[in-house]
N, C-alpha and C positions, 0 to 999 in steps of 0.2 A: 502492499499499500502506498501509497505516493504522502507527503505531505497535504498537496494541496485538498488531495482526498482527506484524510484525517484530520484538518483542519470543517472541511461542511461536515462530520460527525459529529464533530465536536458541537456543532453549532446546532445540529437539528439536536439531541442529544440535551443540551441544555436546552435551548425551546421546550420540549418536551417536558423534561424535568419541573421546570417554573412555573409550568402553568396542571402540573399537577400536581403540585408544593398549592401551588393558590388556590386549586380547587379542593384541598381538602384539606387545609385548613381557611383560609381567610377567613371563610360564616360563624367559626367560632368569634373571631376577633369581631369579624363586626356587629356582633349581637349586643355589645355593652354601646353600640347607639343608635337603636331604639331603629332606624331605617324602615320604609315601607318595601315591600317586595320586590318591583317598580326600579328603586335605586339597591337595594339589595345587587339586586339580575345586575345594572352599571355597574358595578361595583367588578363585575368575573368579564366586561366587555368589553373595560379600560384594554386590558395587555391588548388586545384583535385591535384593537383602535390606535393605539398609539406603532403599535409593529405593521398596521397601515397605512400609519401617514408617515412615518420617517422611514419609511424606510425604501420607498422609491428619491427622498431628500438625502437619504446614501452615497442613493447608487447616484445618483444623480455628479454631487460631489467626487466620486470612485473616478467618473468618465473627463467630466470634467476640463476644459485647456482656455484657462485665461491668454486672451491677445495682452505680451508686453511692452504693455509705453515706457517714458521714460521717468519712472517716478522711482525710488527706493519700494513704498511700500505696496505696489503693484507687482514689480518685479518679483522682492520677495513672497506675496501671494502668493503667482505662482509655480513660482521653485513649490514652495511650502504643498502645493496644490499635485502638482505631477508626480511628487513623494506618495503621496495615499493611495494604497495598494487595497482590495479589497480584501482579501486575506487579514491584512491587518487590522483594518476596521474591523471585522468579523471578532481576529482575538479580543476586540477591547473588546468590546458590546458581549461576550463571553466573561472573560474578570469586572465588568460593570454589575455582568447576573447574579452575578458569585457573589459578591460582594453587594449587591442588594439580597441573596435571601440570607446572608448572613445579620445583615440588622435585622428580617421582620423576624428569621426566629437563632439569636442570637447565643451563642454557644455557653457551654458553664462556664467559662473562665471571662468576657465576656461579666461587666460587673451593673447593665442594666437590664432594665425590663426593655420586652417588644414595645 
């Protein structure tokens, strides 16, 4: 298995892990807010909505080519955008997702409650 396929598998596994974790534990934590069934259902849909909104945005960022002008800021932005690779963004997304899951259900060695 090559490296790019491993990253794709990691992204898919982290997405399903987070979706399973949220569906199993979110309702228990939301009971304290006495939400209606509509708002409770909306809380479960937020994950999919965020995915649907930000996937095309980050996909566009990966493919964007900025026309270089003679200002330093535009040249710097162009250099940064040319270096963004989709697999790198996938790894960053997995790390952010892992951090979010750790903060939602903190391990015992953290001294705070969710």
